[in-house]
Each structure stands twice: as C-alpha cells, then as structure tokens.
N, C-alpha and C positions, 0 to 999 in steps of 0.2 A: 611530556610526550606520551607517557603511559596512559594518561587520562584520555587523550585524543584517540588512541587505538581502541580503547574500551568503548567509547562513544560510537565509533563507526560500526563496531560489531553489533551493538544493540540496535542501531538504526537499520542495518541490513536485515536482522532477524525480524524486527517489527514490520518492515515493509512486506516481506514475504508472507508473514502470517496475516497481516491486514488484507492483502490482496486475495489470499485464499479464502479468508472468512467472508469477504464481500461477494466473491463468486459463489460460494456455497449458499449463502443466504439468498442471493439473487435467484439462483436456480431453484431453490426450494419454494420461493414465493411465486416466480413467474413460469417455472417449468420450461425454460428456454435457455439453450446453451449460448445462443447469440447474446442475449441480455447479460448472462453471466460473464461473458468475455468483455462486454462493454463496461460493466461495472468494475471488473478487474483492471482494465486500462485506465478508467477514470481515477482510480486510486493512485496510479502513478502520476497522472497529470497534477493531482493535488500535491503530491510530494515535490514535484518540480516547482510548482507555484510557491510553496513554502520555502524552498531552497533559494529562490530568486528574491522573494520579498523579505525573507529573514524572520527572525524571531523564533521563539521556542514554544 
C-alpha cells in the first residue's frame, strides 16, 4: 500500500510540471497565449490516453 501512495504523488507532480513546461516552451516559441493553453491541455489528453491504454 505504501508503494501505491508514493507512485500517485510522483505522477501528480510530474503532470503539473510537464504541463507547465509545455506551456512555457510553447509561449516562447509561438508568442501566443492561446497556443500555450492548447499545448497545456493536450498534455492532459495524452495522460488520459496512457491511463486508458495502460503501460508505463
């Protein structure tokens, strides 16, 4: 049970950092807030896809 709690904590931290990084890079490349938000949301869609399909 302890292993499961640790894994969830790491995943939550990684998702937040990954989305923020995608948005910052997108804004610096495109200079567009709209594209930055789109790339932040697409990161979440990929996470949901991996959760449904499975695998690590």
